[in-house]
N, C-alpha and C positions, 0 to 999 in steps of 0.2 A: 470334779472333772470326770471321774468314772461314772457317776450317776447320770451325766449328760448323755452317755451312749444309750442307755436304756430309754431315757426320755425321747431321744431322737427316733429310736426303733418304734416306740409306741405311737409317736406322732406320724411317722411314715405309714404305719399299719392303718391308722385312722384315715389318712389320706387315700389309701388304697380301698378301704372299706366304704368310703363315701361313694365310690364308683360301682359298688356291688349292690344288687337288689336286696331289699331288707329281709326277704324271706331266706335267701341264700346266706346272707350275713348271719342271721340268727341260727341257721343250721350249723354254720362253721363254729360259732361261739358255743353252741350246745355240745357239739362233738369234741371240741377242745377241752371244755370243762369236764365232761364225762370221763374222758381218757385221763385227765389229770387226777380226778377223784379216785379212779381205779389204781393208778400208780401210787398215790399217797396212801391208800389203804394197804396195798401190798407192802410198801416200804415200811409203814408203821408197824405192821405185824412182825416183819422180820427184825426190825430194830428192837422191838419189845422183847423178843426172844433173846437177842444178843445182849441187851441190858441185863436181863435176869441171869443169863449164864455168866456174864462178865462179873457180876457181883457175887455170884455163887462160887466162881473160881477163886475169888479173893478169900483165901483162908486165914490171912493174918488179922484182918478186921481193924487195923489201926487207922488213924486219921489220914496219914500220908498215903497209905495204900488206897483208901476210899477216894481220896482226891484224884489220885492217878487214874483210877477206873472211871471216875466222873468225867475227867478231861478226855479220856479215850472215847467215851460215849458221846460227848458233845462234839468232838471232831467228826465222828461218823455221822452224826445228825446233820451238821453243817454241810458235810460233803454230799449227803443225800438231797438236802434242800437245794444246793447249788446245781446238782445234776437234774433235778426236777424242773428248776427254772430254765436251764439250758434246753432240755428236751421239749419243754412246753413251747418255748419260743420257736424252736426248729419245726415242731409239728404245726404251729400256727402258720409259719411261712409255707409249709408243705400244702396246707389247705388252700392258701391263696394262690400258689402255683397251679394247683388243680383247677381252681376257678379260672386262672389265666389261660390254661390250655383249653378248658371247656368253652371259653369265650371265642377262641380262635376257631375251634371245630364247629361251634354252633353258628357263628357268623357266616362261614363259608360252606356250611352244610357238609362237612367232611365227617362221615359216620364211622368209617373203618377203612382199612387198607384195601379191602376188596370192593368197596363201593365208593366211588368218587363222583358224586353228582355235581352238576353245574350249580354255580351260585345263583344265577338268574334264570328264569324261565325263558323258553325260546321266543315267546312273544314279546319279552321285555328287552331282549338283547339287540343292540345296534352294532352291526359288524363294523369294526375299525381295524386298521393295520396297527400293530404295536409300535411300529417305527414312526407313526404319525402322532401328533400331539392334538388331542381332542378332549374337551372337558364336557362331561355329562353329569346329570344329577346323581346317578348311581355311583359314578366314579368319585365324586366329591365325598359322598357318604362313606365309601370304602376307605378313602385316604384318611378321613377324619377318624374312622374307627381304628385303622392301623396305627396312626399316630398316638391315639389314646392307649393302645396296647403297648406301644414302645415306651411311653411315659410310665406305665404301670410296671414294666420290666425294669426300668431304671430305678424306681423306688424300691422294688423287691431286692434288686441287687445291692442297693445301699443298705438295706436292712441286714442282708447276709454279711456284708463287710463289717457293719457295726457289731453284730453278734460275735463274729470271729475276733474282733479287736477286744471286746469286753470280756469274753469268756475264754480266750485263747490260753493265756497263762494259767488261770486257775484250773482249767481242764487238763492242761499238760502236767501240772504238779499233782493233780489228783490221780491221773493215769499212772504216773511213775510210782507214787506212794502205794496205790492200790495193787499194782503189779508185784511190788516187793512184798506187800502184806499177803497177797494171795499165794506167792511161792512159800512164804514162811508157814502159812496155815496148812497148806497141803503137806509140807514136810512134817509138821508136828502131828497131823492126822495119821500119817504113816507111822510115826514114832509111837503115838499113843495106842495104835492098833496092837503093837507088840506088848504094851503094858496092859492091854485090855481095859482101858479106862473109858467107859461108855460116854460119860458126861463130857469129857474133853474131846472125844471123837466127834460127838454131836455138835459141840460148840465150834470146832474147826470147820465142819461141813456147812454149818449155818453161815459162818463168816465168808467162806468161799462162795456160797450161793449168793450172798449179798453183793460181793465184788463182781461175780459173773453177770448178775442181773443188771448191775450198773453199766458194765461194759457193753452188754447187748443193747441196753436201752439207748446209750449214746450213739453207738455205731449204726444201729438199724434206723434210727430216726434221721441221722445225717445222711445216710446212704439213700433212703427213700426220698428225701427232699431233693437231694442233688439229682437223682434219677428223674424225678418228676420235672424239675426245672430244665434239664437238658433234653427232655422229650420235645420241647418246643421247636428246636431247630429241625427235627425230622418232620414235624407237622408243617412247618413253613415250606420246606422243600416239596412236600406233597401238594400243598396248595398252589405253589408256583407252576405245577404241571397241569392244573385245571384249565380247560378251554374257556374262552370268553372273557379273560381278565383284561381290564383296561390298562392303558400305558402307565398312568400314574400309580395304579395299584401294584403293577409289577415293580416299579421303582421303589415303592415303600416296602414291598416284600424283600427286595434285595437289601435295603437299608436295615430292615429288621434282622435278616439273616446274618449280615456282617456284625450287627450289635450282639447277637446271640453267640457268635463265634468268638468275639473278643471278650465277652463277659460270661465265661463259663462259671457255673456255680459249684463250689466245693466248700466243705467245712474242714478246718484244720485245728490242731492243738498248737497254737502260736507258730504256725508254719513249719513245725517240725514233723508232724504226722498228719496225713490226710485221714479224716475220720470216715471210714466206710467199712464194708464187710471184709475187704482184704486186710485191713488193719486189725480187725477182730481175730481173723485166722492167724495173723502174725503173733498177736499177743498170746493166744492159746498155745501155739507151737512153741513160743519162747518159754512160757511157764512150764510146759511139759518137759522141755529140754533141760531147764534148770533143775527140776525135780529129779530127773534121771541122773544128772551129774552129781547132785548132792547125795543121792542114794549110793551111787558107785563109790563116792569118796567117804561114805559112812560118816 
């Protein structure tokens, strides 16, 4: 049942990609793969250092202790794999939302907020009153294009919902456990500074770096994707202000505007926390507060 969520996400992504030019589609695939490879290399190097220090910290050397360290290392590995899967899917959706917005801007020739050119040349425009109903070839093309954009937005929104449902609980549990572990690591780093144990200090700093990197990776990818998705409403409002729009085009733009307002994009940890930069600042502030309290209580 759970695997069906990911299968549906990939199927919807393929349906979206079928509407994208092959050159742009290949660029999206290459960009996603290259970013994934960089993240995997960075995570692998940090995990390797953690593994070495974790086994080095094991001074007993008995079988039970080695198994405990091995289980700890495997848990960190699975957590990193889960995070990379989640952030890769979110970044893939981010690139498709970028294409979604570029299609709107390209079709209506909206280059910037300071330059709002007309969609049709003066020689091609037939003046009509927007209150009158008149069908032209250009109007039919515009309506078909807008409906295609609306369908693409529906599919992207379904992908976001499926990703939230599939990764919501694992991300929530991972965030809670990582926050507690990060507090413990920082406290022990301060404790080992008093003992002047360089190895354990370095070990605690590496673990904190791993947790912070994961937090930043999750929150920034979700924040950027949500911001890119919600830019579309602003673009549609600017397009509606363009002169020379046909009656049916205005109606489709209004429908698209209502759809965007009702289907705002956000990523959450099982609907408990919204994953964005404000959540990252909350986590950092909470960790620092707990450390100060633990230091004061000795």
